[in-house]
Backbone as a ProteinNet text record, in pm:
[ID]
protein_1_A
[PRIMARY]
MPEFLQIPTSESSLERRLPRRAGRRAAATRSEELRNLIADDIICGRLSPGMPLEEAEIARRYGVSRTPVREAIRELAATGLIEARAHRSALVARPSSERLRGMFDVLAELEALCAGFAALRMTAKERQKLQELHAGLGALVESGDPKKYYVQNDKFHSLIYAGSHNDYLAELTFATRARLSPFSHTQFRAWGRLNLSHSEHDRVVAAILRGDKDTAATEMRAHIATVEITYERYVEGA
[TERTIARY]
-2843.6	-2789.7	-2647.6	-2547.2	-2394.8	-2391.8	-2339.6	-2329.8	-2229.8	-2154.3	-2108.2	-2185.4	-2293.1	-2422.9	-2461.3	-2442.6	-2490.1	-2433.1	-2298.8	-2224.1	-2292.2	-2305.9	-2403.3	-2317.1	-2399.2	-2339.1	-2277.2	-2348.1	-2298.8	-2158.4	-2113.4	-1987.5	-1858.2	-1918.7	-1813.4	-1806.9	-1891	-1900.4	-1768.9	-1683.6	-1577.9	-1592.3	-1698.1	-1757.1	-1746.1	-1788.6	-1809	-1682.9	-1578	-1478.4	-1341	-1345.4	-1221.5	-1235.3	-1134.6	-1152.6	-1125.4	-1159.7	-1127.8	-993.3	-897.9	-759.6	-747.6	-660.3	-627.8	-487.7	-484.9	-364.7	-309.9	-199	-148.2	-139.2	-95	-98.9	-223.9	-330.5	-458.6	-499.9	-473.5	-506.6	-445.9	-301.4	-230.1	-303	-319.2	-392.5	-513.5	-619.1	-732.2	-717.5	-621.8	-607.8	-552.7	-493.6	-427.8	-535.3	-614.9	-727.6	-843.8	-860.6	-967	-903.1	-777.5	-730.4	-742.7	-723.1	-729.2	-873.6	-968.1	-1099.9	-1144.8	-1133.8	-1158.4	-1106.1	-966.8	-910.8	-967.9	-1024.7	-1115.5	-1232.5	-1322.3	-1412.9	-1415.8	-1294.3	-1241.4	-1197.8	-1114.5	-1063.7	-1186.1	-1273.2	-1385.6	-1519.2	-1504.4	-1588.5	-1719	-1721.8	-1819.9	-1808	-1684.9	-1663	-1639	-1705.5	-1659.4	-1581.6	-1493.4	-1402.5	-1493.8	-1457.2	-1510	-1625	-1635.7	-1719.8	-1647.7	-1719.8	-1663.9	-1667.8	-1546.3	-1521.3	-1540.8	-1629.6	-1662.7	-1605.1	-1514.8	-1475.4	-1550.7	-1666.1	-1763.2	-1858.5	-1893.6	-1970.1	-1890.2	-1772.2	-1676.2	-1662.4	-1644.1	-1633	-1759.4	-1889.5	-1996.6	-2029	-1997	-2015.5	-1929.3	-1812.7	-1716	-1720.8	-1768.4	-1784.1	-1656.7	-1593	-1465.4	-1485.6	-1361.4	-1364.9	-1267.4	-1288.4	-1242	-1091.3	-1026.2	-885.7	-813	-869.7	-813.6	-845.9	-964.7	-1012	-926.6	-893.5	-807.3	-637.4	-593.7	-491.8	-498.9	-604.7	-637.1	-633.4	-729	-703	-579.7	-498.1	-371.1	-298.5	-305.2	-200.6	-253.2	-396.9	-446.8	-435.1	-432.6	-391.9	-238.9	-145.1	-0.7	7.4	-94.7	-116.9	-191.9	-259.1	-322.2	-476	-518.8	-636.8	-762.1	-704.8	-756.6	-699.9	-785.8	-748.6	-778.8	-671	-699.1	-710.5	-775.8	-804.1	-816.6	-727.1	-760.3	-851.8	-890.7	-1038	-1150.4	-1159.6	-1251.3	-1242.6	-1349.8	-1331.7	-1259.8	-1216.2	-1138.7	-1238	-1156.4	-1268.4	-1181.7	-1273.8	-1213.3	-1143	-1027.5	-927	-918.2	-832.6	-764.3	-654	-515.7	-389.2	-407	-358.5	-354.1	-269.7	-294.7	-256.9	-75.8	-52.6	83.9	161.9	100	139.8	178.7	67.1	87.9	183.9	200.7	294.7	445.3	471.4	598.7	601.3	524.2	530.5	595.5	509.5	555.8	674.3	717.4	870.5	957	934.2	1049.2	1041.7	958.7	957.4	1029.3	999	1072.2	1220.5	1258.8	1405	1450.4	1391.4	1452.3	1418.8	1323.1	1340.7	1436.8	1456.3	1567.2	1691.3	1708.3	1860.3	1880.8	1741.4	1736.2	1779.4	1704	1746.8	1882.6	1931.4	2050.5	2180.6	2159.1	2244.3	2212.3	2105.9	2085	2139.2	2164.5	2223.4	2380.4	2428.5	2576	2600.3	2507.1	2526.9	2434.1	2328.4	2260.3	2342.5	2338.2	2415	2353.4	2420.2	2372.5	2209.6	2225.7	2109.9	1962.6	2014.5	1910.8	1868.4	1943	1903.6	1840.5	1858	1780.6	1631.4	1635	1500.5	1418.7	1485.1	1420.2	1365	1441.5	1395.7	1268	1252.1	1159.1	1030.4	1063.5	945.5	884.7	967.5	914.5	845.6	880.7	835.9	676.2	681.7	548.1	448.6	514.7	410.2	343.9	440.2	398.7	279.9	291.7	173.5	49.7	60	-50.4	-111.1	-26.3	-75.6	-171	-118.6	-189.5	-327.3	-352	-441.3	-570.4	-489.6	-581	-639.3	-522.8	-587.8	-501.5	-579.1	-498.1	-468.4	-560.9	-522.2	-419	-404.5	-276.8	-146.7	-160.8	-56.7	-3.2	-107.6	-76.1	17.3	-9.1	67	180.9	213.5	362.3	416.3	337	437.5	497.7	407.5	517.3	639.9	627	731	844.8	799.7	908.1	993.8	916.6	979.4	1083.4	996.9	1084.9	1226.3	1223.9	1326.1	1451.1	1409.5	1511.3	1543	1486	1529	1620	1576.1	1713.4	1803.7	1796.1	1920	2013.1	1977.8	2050.7	2137.4	2132.3	2213.1	2256.5	2167.3	2178.2	2071.3	2033	1948.2	1876.6	1942.6	1903	1774.4	1850.7	1767.3	1653.3	1674	1561.3	1463.2	1475.3	1385.9	1309	1381	1330.6	1212.5	1262.5	1208.9	1049.5	1072.9	954.1	857.4	910.3	817.9	733.5	826.3	737.3	654.3	686.4	590.2	470.3	481.7	355.6	263.2	335	259.5	157.2	224.8	160.7	55.2	78.4	-4.7	-133.6	-236.1	-358.4	-378.9	-297.1	-311.6	-248.7	-123	-63.8	-146.3	-195.9	-273.2	-396.1	-444.5	-531.8	-520.4	-411.3	-332.1	-381.6	-365.8	-418.3	-545.6	-629.9	-770.6	-805.5	-703.8	-683.6	-671.5	-765.3	-763.9	-610.6	-552	-429	-316.1	-357	-207.7	-142.5	-161.5	-104.9	26.1	-37	89.7	127.8	118	222.6	313.8	260	328.6	443.9	403.1	494.6	624.2	566.8	663.3	779.1	729.8	812.6	898.2	857.2	940.5	1045	1006.1	1082.5	1218.8	1214.2	1315	1394.8	1341.9	1420.6	1504.7	1444.5	1505.1	1620.3	1601.4	1705	1818.5	1800.7	1894.8	1982.9	1916.9	1975.5	2061.7	1991.2	2071.7	2214.7	2220.2	2330.2	2415.2	2401.4	2467.7	2494.6	2386.2	2343.6	2307.5	2362.7	2307.5	2232.2	2284.8	2220.8	2074.1	2096.7	1975	1863.4	1905	1818.5	1723.7	1823	1764	1662.9	1699.7	1610.1	1469.9	1493	1379.2	1290.9	1345.4	1261.1	1213.7	1268.7	1194.8	1080.8	1093.3	1010.2	882.8	913	806.7	731.2	780.3	685.9	628	680.8	608.5	501.8	491.2	363.9	280.3	327.5	188.5	143.6	224.3	133.3	59	85.5	-9.2	-136.1	-89.2	-224	-319.1	-267.2	-344.1	-425.4	-380.7	-448.8	-551.8	-538.1	-621.5	-763.9	-698.8	-815.1	-898	-841.5	-923.4	-1016.5	-966.6	-1042.2	-1155.6	-1134.1	-1230.8	-1354.8	-1308.2	-1389.1	-1464
1741	1620.6	1598.1	1597.6	1588.9	1480.1	1491.5	1381.6	1251.1	1285.7	1180.3	1081.6	1113.8	1021.5	920.5	927	849.4	704.7	704	564.7	491.8	346.9	241.1	193.2	194.1	125	11.6	-70	-199.3	-232.5	-134.1	-155.7	-69.6	51.6	127.4	147	66	108.2	46.1	128.6	88	40.2	62	35.8	-147.8	-195	-336.6	-407	-340.9	-401.2	-378.2	-308.2	-290.8	-336.6	-401.1	-467.5	-340.6	-349.1	-272.8	-278.2	-172.1	-194.6	-85.1	-110.2	12.1	57.8	202.1	270.2	344.7	382.4	468.5	359.3	261.6	167.4	142.2	144.8	100.1	238.5	361.5	468.5	468.4	437.3	436.7	338.9	215	113.1	142.8	216.2	258.1	364.5	448.5	534	498.3	392.7	316.9	248.6	181.8	96.8	207.4	285.8	392.8	459.3	500.9	554.7	434	317.4	223.2	215.1	184.2	185.8	319.1	439.5	539.3	536.7	520.1	521.7	394.5	272.5	201.2	260.7	334.1	385	494.7	565.7	656.3	559.8	479.8	401.7	335.3	278.2	212.7	290.8	403.5	497.6	534.7	486.7	500.6	627.9	706.8	831.2	904.6	995.3	1050.4	1177.1	1207.5	1323.4	1442.7	1559.7	1688.4	1641.2	1530.2	1506	1568.3	1633.2	1689.1	1577.4	1600.7	1494.9	1562.2	1599.4	1655.5	1563.3	1596.5	1498.5	1438.1	1519.3	1484	1362.4	1396.6	1290.7	1161.5	1183.8	1065.5	972.7	1047.7	980.2	923.4	977.9	917.7	779.5	782.6	685.6	568.7	603.3	480.7	453.5	528.5	457.2	489.6	603.2	634.6	780.8	807	959.7	1017.3	1175.9	1249.5	1258	1212.7	1207.1	1118.4	977.1	893.6	960.5	1021.9	1067.8	1185.1	1285.3	1370.4	1335.4	1236.8	1184.5	1077.5	1025.8	940	1079.9	1185.5	1238.7	1341.3	1359.6	1401.1	1319.4	1164.9	1084.2	1058.6	1074.9	1064.3	1164.5	1287.3	1431.8	1403.1	1330.9	1308.5	1236.9	1147.8	1052.4	1115.7	1211.1	1277.8	1227.7	1143.9	1081.8	1197.3	1271.1	1387.2	1521.6	1635.6	1756	1835.9	1851	1937.7	2096.9	2150.4	2289.7	2335.4	2452.5	2522.6	2567.9	2550.2	2591.8	2548.6	2445	2416.3	2252.5	2170.3	2041.1	1998.6	1887	1814.2	1773.5	1778.7	1716.8	1589.1	1484.3	1362	1432.2	1388.7	1405.8	1260.2	1283.9	1153.8	1173.7	1146	1196.1	1107.8	1186.7	1147.8	1012.1	944	815.3	830.9	962.6	996.5	1004.5	1081.1	1104.1	963.1	871.1	746.4	667.1	667.7	583.5	621	789.9	829.4	784.6	777.8	757.1	595.9	523.3	355.2	348.6	437.9	425.6	461.5	537.5	597.3	467.4	424.6	332.7	204.1	158.5	55.2	52.2	180.7	219.6	196.9	272.4	268.6	126	58.5	-79.7	-160.9	-143.4	-189.6	-191.7	-49.5	-28	-70.6	-93.8	-150	-281.3	-378.4	-514.1	-544.6	-445.8	-463.9	-448.6	-364.5	-331.2	-447.8	-485.2	-608.4	-700.4	-743.1	-873.2	-879.3	-780.6	-754.9	-715.2	-659.2	-613.1	-678.9	-746.2	-803.8	-902.8	-898.3	-978.6	-1122.6	-1219	-1376.1	-1347	-1285.4	-1266.2	-1197.4	-1122.8	-1037.7	-1141.4	-1217.5	-1315.4	-1418.1	-1474.6	-1545.9	-1516.4	-1410.8	-1321.4	-1330.7	-1272.6	-1280.4	-1404.4	-1522.7	-1631.7	-1683	-1653.2	-1700.8	-1590.5	-1462.5	-1372.5	-1439.3	-1472.5	-1518.7	-1636.5	-1734.7	-1863.2	-1830.5	-1738.3	-1731.5	-1666.8	-1584.5	-1520.8	-1648.1	-1762.4	-1860.6	-1935	-1941.1	-2000.8	-1917.3	-1777.8	-1704.1	-1707.1	-1743.5	-1759.5	-1887.1	-1988.9	-2104.5	-2090.2	-2007	-1970.1	-1861.8	-1828.5	-1713.3	-1597.8	-1529.5	-1411.3	-1303.1	-1231	-1084.7	-989	-976	-873.8	-895.2	-1030	-1059.5	-1053.3	-1112	-1112.6	-950	-871	-743.7	-668.7	-692.8	-642.5	-698.3	-846.4	-920.7	-871.2	-854.7	-812.1	-675.1	-591.2	-429.1	-471.3	-566.4	-589.4	-667.5	-734.3	-803.4	-695.4	-607.9	-496.5	-406	-393.5	-313.4	-371.8	-499.2	-558.6	-569	-558	-555.1	-407.3	-292.9	-161.1	-148.4	-217.8	-204.5	-285.3	-382.4	-474.6	-406.1	-300.2	-220.6	-152.2	-133.6	-21.6	67.5	142	262.1	382.5	434.5	484.8	562.1	676.9	773.7	691.9	591.4	522.7	453.2	408.3	338.3	437.2	562	651.3	700.8	728.9	763.2	662.3	544.2	433.7	375.3	404.4	371.2	496.4	622.8	718.6	714.7	684.6	666.5	554.1	431.1	338.2	379.7	450.3	500.3	587.4	646	745	660.6	544.9	451.8	366.3	349	235.6	213.9	329.8	333.1	257	261.5	191.7	78.5	26.1	-86.9	-195.9	-137	-262.4	-341.5	-234.7	-326.8	-432.7	-445	-543.9	-694	-711.9	-834.7	-889.5	-818.4	-831.1	-905.9	-885	-986.2	-1105.2	-1196.8	-1355.3	-1385.1	-1473.4	-1540.3	-1450	-1309.9	-1240.4	-1288.8	-1336.1	-1364.8	-1469.9	-1577.1	-1666.8	-1616.4	-1542	-1446.7	-1370.7	-1327.1	-1205.1	-1277.1	-1401.6	-1462.3	-1540.1	-1581.2	-1623.4	-1519.2	-1406.3	-1294.6	-1255.3	-1279.3	-1232.5	-1346	-1488.2	-1602.3	-1565.5	-1509.5	-1485.9	-1358.8	-1270.5	-1178.4	-1210.7	-1278.2	-1361.6	-1460	-1536.9	-1613.2	-1550	-1432.5	-1360.8	-1283	-1222.5	-1162.6	-1277.3	-1392.5	-1484.6	-1550.2	-1553	-1587.1	-1466.4	-1334.9	-1227.3	-1162.4	-1202.1	-1130.9	-1018.3	-916.1	-782	-748.5	-770	-724.6	-803.8	-970.9	-998.4	-947.7	-945.4	-914.2	-783.1	-681.7	-550.1	-584.5	-656.3	-655.2	-724.7	-843.5	-902.9	-809.1	-746.8	-654.5	-545.4	-491.9	-414.1	-467	-565.8	-641.4	-671.7	-679.2	-710.6	-572.7	-476.1	-358.2	-320.5	-361.7	-312.6	-395.8	-526.9	-608.5	-554.3	-507.6	-441	-339.4	-233	-131.7	-201.9	-291.6	-340.9	-422.8	-485	-526.9	-431.2	-307.6	-203.2	-162.3	-162.1	-72.5	-176.6	-303.6	-401	-389.6	-383.7	-381.1	-225.7	-140.3	-13.3	-43.8	-100.4	-130.6	-198	-312.7	-412	-322.6	-254.1	-197.3	-94.4
-141.5	-62	-163.2	-84	-156.8	-245.4	-375.5	-447.3	-398.7	-307.7	-244.5	-184.8	-156.3	-81.7	-184.8	-295.7	-399.8	-391.1	-360.7	-351.8	-261.8	-328.1	-268.9	-130.1	-27.1	99.5	101.7	24.5	6.1	-18.4	-115	-167.2	-124	-54.4	13	169.7	267	375.6	423.3	507.4	582.1	713.2	782.1	902	874.1	796	788.7	721.5	662	578.5	680.5	770.2	822.4	979.6	1042	1161	1245.6	1385.7	1454.9	1560.2	1555.9	1628.9	1709	1791.8	1878.8	1889.3	1928.9	1923.9	1794.6	1801.1	1663.3	1544.5	1580.8	1447.6	1395.8	1501.7	1440.6	1344.7	1383	1302.7	1183.2	1177.9	1052	983.5	1002.7	924.5	890.5	954.8	900.4	814.7	810.5	713.1	580.1	590.2	476.7	400.5	469.2	416.3	350.3	464	409	248.1	266.2	123.3	-4	30.3	-83.1	-124.8	-15.7	-55.8	-145.1	-103.9	-174.2	-307.5	-314.3	-439.9	-543.2	-492	-566	-623.3	-536.7	-570.5	-703.1	-678.3	-795.3	-934	-897.2	-1039.1	-1099.1	-1012.8	-1074	-1113.1	-1082.6	-1163.1	-1059.5	-919.3	-833.5	-770	-774.5	-759.7	-887.2	-932.9	-1064.9	-1044.5	-1137.2	-1135.3	-1116.4	-1017.6	-1011.5	-914.2	-841.3	-730.5	-596.7	-512.8	-400.6	-287.5	-194.3	-98.5	32.9	103.2	251.9	334.3	435.8	536.4	597.4	655	760.8	675.5	538.1	496.5	453.4	414.3	395.6	528.1	663.7	766.3	814.7	777.7	804.4	722.7	585.8	517.5	528.2	551.2	591	721.8	830.5	953	1032.5	1007.4	1075.6	1130.3	1204.9	1237.4	1133.5	1148.4	1072	1043	1151.9	1153.3	1031.5	1010	900.4	747.8	763.6	650.9	598.2	690.7	653.1	576	673.2	606	464.6	471.3	352.8	222.3	227.8	149.3	107.1	214.2	193	110.4	138	71.3	-77.8	-103.7	-240.7	-306.1	-249.9	-335.3	-406.7	-318.3	-370.6	-460.7	-535.8	-608.8	-759.9	-718.2	-856.4	-860.5	-760.3	-759.1	-711.3	-618	-561	-555	-579.8	-600	-463	-378.3	-277.5	-292.7	-221.5	-224.1	-87.9	-80.6	41.3	88.5	215.8	281.2	211.5	122.6	53.7	60.1	21.4	23.6	-109.1	-87.9	-211	-312.8	-442.1	-540.9	-610.7	-637.2	-727.7	-840.7	-872.1	-984.6	-1036.3	-1145	-1206.4	-1288.6	-1218.2	-1306.3	-1442.3	-1536.7	-1693.4	-1679	-1799	-1844.4	-1862.4	-1901.9	-1899	-1814	-1699	-1571.2	-1477.7	-1501.8	-1451.1	-1498.6	-1623.8	-1692.2	-1654.2	-1642.8	-1604.6	-1450.2	-1367.7	-1209.6	-1214.5	-1297.2	-1307.3	-1342	-1478	-1518.6	-1420.2	-1345.3	-1217.1	-1125	-1059.2	-967.1	-1045.7	-1158.7	-1223.1	-1187.2	-1234.3	-1243.1	-1099.4	-993.5	-866.8	-808.4	-832.6	-778.7	-829.4	-980.8	-1038.7	-975.1	-937.6	-887.8	-727.4	-661.6	-530.4	-539.3	-642.5	-650.7	-690.6	-777	-823.4	-699.8	-614.2	-523.4	-417.3	-394.1	-293.9	-341.6	-458.9	-506.6	-459	-460.7	-432.4	-267.1	-184.7	-53.1	33.4	-4.3	117.2	211.3	340.9	435.7	425.6	481.2	489.2	554	664.8	743.8	664.6	592.9	506.6	406.7	343.4	253.7	290	419.7	464.2	480.3	532	590.9	432.7	326	222.5	151.5	173.5	146	216.8	367.5	441.8	427.9	375.7	336	206.5	104.2	-22.2	-0.5	68.9	125.7	157	250.6	330.9	211.3	124.3	24.3	-57	-86.5	-151.7	-73.5	56.3	125.6	108	93.8	75.8	-45.5	-158.9	-279.7	-273.9	-209	-188.5	-129.9	-19.4	43.9	-34.5	-131.1	-243.5	-152.6	-70.4	20.5	-18.2	-88.3	-168.1	-87.2	20.3	87.8	215.4	247.7	315.2	243.5	109.6	12.7	-12.5	-24.2	-36.7	62	205.7	306.7	327.2	282.9	285.4	163.6	50.9	-82.4	-49.4	35.6	70.1	162.9	243.6	329.1	249.5	159.7	49.3	-23.8	-80.7	-160.6	-47.7	56.2	165	193.6	222.7	246.7	144.8	36.4	-90.7	-100.8	-64.1	-58.2	66	183.4	297.2	264	173.1	122.1	35.7	-30.1	-100	-45.1	95	177.1	108.7	77.1	23.4	89.7	188.1	245.8	188.1	74.2	7.5	-89.1	-158.2	-253.8	-207.7	-95.7	-20.8	12.6	36.4	87.4	-40.8	-136.5	-297.8	-331.4	-324.2	-390.6	-297	-174.5	-76.4	-120.9	-121	-132.9	-258.9	-366.4	-505.7	-497.2	-439.3	-421.2	-344.1	-255.6	-147.5	-251.2	-305.1	-416.6	-504.2	-565.4	-665.5	-588.2	-471.2	-400	-412.5	-437.5	-470.5	-592.1	-679	-819.1	-830.9	-782.6	-775.1	-690	-589.3	-498.4	-578.4	-691.6	-743.7	-831.3	-852.1	-940.3	-871.5	-741.7	-683.2	-676	-717.6	-757	-887.2	-972.1	-1128.6	-1089.5	-1168.9	-1141	-1189.7	-1121.6	-1123	-1108.8	-1044.7	-1034	-917.9	-813.5	-701.8	-727.7	-815.2	-874.1	-940.7	-1061.9	-1136.8	-1043.4	-972.2	-889.7	-804.7	-751.6	-673.2	-758.9	-859.2	-993.7	-1042.2	-1041.1	-1074.1	-957.7	-832.2	-735.1	-718.6	-752.7	-739.7	-838.9	-942.9	-1046.8	-968.4	-903.1	-836.1	-741.7	-665.4	-531.6	-572.1	-674.8	-718.8	-776.7	-832.7	-891.1	-749.8	-686.1	-559.6	-497.8	-458.1	-384.8	-444.6	-583.2	-642.2	-688.1	-628.8	-647.5	-791.1	-860.4	-1004.3	-1009	-1034.3	-1021.5	-1135.8	-1253.9	-1370.9	-1372	-1351.7	-1374	-1254.8	-1147.7	-1036.5	-1094.5	-1125.2	-1182.9	-1285.7	-1385.4	-1509.3	-1469.9	-1393.9	-1341	-1251.6	-1159.1	-1094	-1181.7	-1268.2	-1356.3	-1467.5	-1482.8	-1554.6	-1487.1	-1340.5	-1240.5	-1230.8	-1207.2	-1202.4	-1328.2	-1441	-1580.9	-1579.8	-1526.8	-1533.8	-1431	-1332.3	-1222.4	-1286.5	-1382.9	-1441.3	-1558	-1629.7	-1721.3	-1654.9	-1551.5	-1455	-1420.6	-1378	-1331.2	-1444.6	-1568.6	-1686.7	-1702.6	-1705.8	-1747.6	-1649.3	-1520.4	-1424.4	-1434.9	-1477.1	-1509.5	-1624.6	-1728.6	-1850.6	-1817.1	-1729.8	-1719.9	-1609.2	-1515.5	-1429.3	-1504.2
[MASK]
++++++++++++++++++++++++++++++++++++++++++++++++++++++++++++++++++++++++++++++++++++++++++++++++++++++++++++++++++++++++++++++++++++++++++++++++++++++++++++++++++++++++++++++++++++++++++++++++++++++++++++++++++++++++++++++++++++++++++++++

């Protein structure tokens, strides 16, 4: 029996943890959530390094078709969590701490650039939308819903990327953030992290709204550094 089947169903069943959706967006969302669940199983040690990941077995275990499985494996291979092999099943890997640190370093600098440019270039309408989204995140902190906060947090950062009014920078930043997503999303499981994340966002937003490029960049850089530290502590605890 494949080693993959040793994962406890109670912890890993996607069928019970994913809502049913329809259409293209449903497929994309299920692939993203499947990716995050597999990443959690790898990060927390429920999937061991070197373990084979057979598409059919993953699909059966998580209660999905093979299409989102294939997409999740492709995305996780880009992060270094999975080793993709031509004409063979993928294997559980794990990027070295040095590689992860390098990825977070790059993301911090890209996000800092976006925040700095946004402080100078955001339109009045974009600034208003940023304020509204930030306020909405505050409400999610009060409700204590990490999953919804994670979704809105991505929109918050994406709005700042767009506000930089530099398409190439925004594309690079979004791509780097996507590659780190399986790691960075775990931060919201840490106790008190939602409140701290919102406080860090508050300082970034304040600097952007007053047009302070240097402070906006500094605060965003510090925010991403905290994300990395929180992830590392989460792994140690797991």
